[in-house]
N, C-alpha and C positions, 0 to 999 in steps of 0.2 A: 389452815382453814378446816378445822374436823368437823366441825357442826354442819348439818344437814336439816335443812327446813324443807318440808315436802308437802307439796298440796296437789291430791288427786281429782285428777278431771278426765274426760274422754275428747277423742278427736272429734271435731265439729266444723263447719266450714269457715268458721270464724274464730276457731282457735286451734293451736298446737300444743302436745305435750312434749316438752322440753325440758333438759335438763340446763341450767349455767353453774359455772365454778368458776372461781380465779385461779385455778391452773388446772392442770390436765388431769388430776387427780381426784379432785374431792370436788363435790356440786352440788346445788340446790335447786329443785323443780319447784318452777313456776308458771304461770299461765300468762301469755301474752296473745295481745288481741291483734289478730291478724290486720283487723282493717283500720289500725288504731293510725292517724295521722297526724303530722305536726304541721302547724303554719309555717310556709318557707317564705324568708324575708331578706333581705340585702342586709347584711349586718353593719355594713359601711366600712370593712374591714378588709385592708389589699390581701390579708391572708386567707381571707374565706369568699367562696364562692359560690353562689348557691343557685341552682336550677330547679326545676319539678321533678327531676328526677333524683339529685344528689345533693349531699353538701358536703365537701371538702375543707377540711380546716388544714390547720398550720402542720404540715407533714414534716417528718425528719426523713430527708432523702439520703436514705443510704448510698455509699460508693457501690455501683455494680459495673461488672465487665460491660462494655461496648454491645448494645442489643438487647439488653435485660433491662427493664423497666417495670415500674406499678402498672397493672390491670386496672383498668377504669370499672365503674359498675355497669357500663354499658357491655363492654367489653366481656366480663366475666356473665352476663346474661346471655351474650351470643355464643359464648363457648358452651354453658350447661343447656342451653336449648338446643343447638344445633351441631354441638360438634364432641359434646363429652361422649365415650365411646361405652355405654351401660352394660354392652354384652361382653366386651372385655373385663370390663369391673367384675361381672357376675362369677365370671371363671376363676378368679382370683379366690372365692371364697367356696368353690366346690366340694372342698374338703372341710370345710368348717364346719364343727358341732352345733348345733345349737342358733338360737337368732344372734345376729351381727347386730352389735351398737356402732352408729358413728357421732360424728362430733364436726362442729364448723366454728372457725373465729371469724368475724363478720370483717373487723379491721381494725387488729388492737397494733400492727404494726404501721399499715400504710398510713392509717387514720381515712382512707375512705370507706365508707359504709351509707347506707340507705339512712334517709334524714329519722324515720319513725322508728329507728333501732340505734338511734345515738347511745342510748343511756348502757346497752350491751356491746357494743363495737370490740371491747377490749374483753368480753366473758367469753368463755368455753362453755358452746352449746351442744349438749347432748341430746342427740337424735334418736330415741328409743323406741317411737311409735309411729310406723310404717307399714303400709300393707306389703307393697316389694320395691324394688329398686326405682319402677317409674315413680312412684311416690316418693320415695327418698329423693328424686331428682327433682321436683317441682319442690319439695320443701328447702333443697338449696337454692333453688332460683328464688324463691321469697326472701330468703337473707341475703344473698349476694356476696356469699364471703371471699376473703381472699386466701381460705384454706379450708381444705375438708379433710377429714382424717376416720378412721374407723380404731374401735376398740378392740385391742390385742387379745383380751380377756375372753375366757371362754366360760359361758355359763349354763347351767343344766336347765330344765323345765321351769325350776323355783326360782330361778334370776340370783342364783349363788353362784359364785366362781367356782370354777373345777380345774383351772390351767390356765397358761398364757404363753402365747406365740414369743419365742426368743427372737429380738431383733438387738441389731447393734447399727447406730446411726453415726455417720460421718459426716459436718458438715466443715464446708471450706474457711469460716471464720474462725475456726478451731486452732488453723494450720499458721505456726508462726512465720509471717512474711517477710523475705529478706528486704522489702520495700516500703511495706506499710504496719510491721511488727508484731507482738502479737495480741489476743484477744484483747489482756489488759489493755494494752495501749490503744486499741480501737475504742474500747470503753471508755476511754480518757476523754476521745474526741467523740461522744456519742454515736461512735460507728459500729458498734458491737456486732450488728448484723450484715458490714459492708465482706465485699471479698473482691479480688482480682483475678483475673487470669492464670496468673502463677499459682493462687490457692487453689482455684478449680482443677488446675495440671495435678498439682502436688496431693490435693484430697482422692483422684480416680486413682494415682500409684497407689496410694494407701486402702483404697479399696482393694482393688486387685491383690495387694497383698494379705490384706486380712483375711479374702477368700481364701485362699492359701493356704491361710493360717489355719481357719475352722474345717477347711476343708478335711484335714487330719483327725478332725474329731466329730462331724456330722455327714451324713451321706444328703441329706436334702437340703440345698441351700439355694435361694433366689436374691437376685442383686435388683434394686429399685433405683432410677436416677429420682431422687426428689424434687427437682428443680431447682434445687441450688447443691447438695451434697448426694451420697450414697447413703441405702439404707442393704443391710444386709439380713434377711429373714431365714430363720432356721426352722424347717418344717419338719425335721424329724420328730415322731411321736414321743420319744424320752424327753425330750426338750419340753414340751408342752409341764411335763411335771416337775422340772425341776424346784428346788425351794428356793426361797428368798436368799438365802446365806449363799444358796451354789450358783444364783446368777450375780450377786455379790462380788463372790470371790473369782468368778470367772470374768467379768467386767473387769476387777482390778489386775488379774494376768493378760489381759488384751491391751490395757493401760502401760502395762510394765512391758510389754513389748514393742512400744513405740506409736502405737495406733491411737489417734486424737479423736475417740469415740463419746458421746455422750453417755457417763456412766448410768446414771439414773435412768436412762431408759433400758438398758440390759437389765440393770436390777430388778425392773419390773415398776419402778416408782412413779415414771411416764408412760403412762401403757395406752396412749393414742399413737397412732402414726400415719402419716400422709396416705392418703387413698388411691392406690394405683389409678391410673387415668384423669384423675382429679387436676384441677390447675392451680400450681402455685404463684398466687396471683402478687406476688412479693416481686416477682422476675419474670412474670409472664411465659411460662415454661410448664407443659404438660409432664405429671409424673409416671415415668415409664419405665415398665420392668425390663431388663435387659439380659442376656444371655453372659456366662462369664466370657465365653469368647469373645463378644462386642464390647470389651470393657476397654480394653488398649487401644482401638481405633477411635471410640465414640467421643463427640465433639458435642458437647451442651451448647455451644453457640451458634452452631449451623446445621444440626442433624434436623431434617423436615419432620421427623416423627414427634419432636418435641416442641415445636413450633406453632403454635395456636395460628388460625387462620389470619385474624384479626391483626396481626403483624404487621400486615399489608399495609395498614393504616395508622393513622398517626392518632394519640389518643387524644381525648377531650378532656380535662381533669374538673 
């Protein structure tokens, strides 16, 4: 989707300035009525349950390790209202130049979304009109998304891109599992985002190895548990100015070394990446920065730092 359709408007109590896109690279800005509400009624379908707060449609249930599950709308609201660590999230951008853009996806994979945003549940919504991170939190609470991202691009005062943070994305479903097969095998079963304990352990080992590989080339590396896999962020100033070709060549080199990265993230085509300390609603895990020395012993299934408090209760969909 290369064409962009823009409508300019300002923030008001009833409207938000947001950007929708069919993927994470291109978008169109439209006006959304915050007050719009759709009539809620029982459709008489056993796969659909409707309440005053939500509408859950037939969901693709991905196979996940024991203890991981989708977060309900109520749980998302509870997390972003009382548990989302804004102070720590702000520290992530301490050295960031210019205003950061954020993004949310409401229910593309979980198919769980507020009824009034049904038409936009699978859309990437760019939030670039906010006063501070508390305002950002309120906009997140408005959408109750399954995922929150930030834009790795760096923009100047004229909103022109001047660079991009370099990142590497390792996801467990990209690992060929001795039990569940390759990603292609999973796709045939409509389980493209599924993974198991074995793949989770294998992708952690890859994150450790990739950190060691990159440490020979860069000085300032950060590791983030994404809720499913791991992100490695390169904060060296020289990395921000790498060209598209240089990024693509680096991605190919890393793949050649045997690491299962998503190349388009490193190449810069996919400019969004999960916001640290946000909630990964597909697995009910908190996105958490880790020190390199923590990786070996890190346990995504049981580490209390990544377990939202709502997991003490049973979800209601």
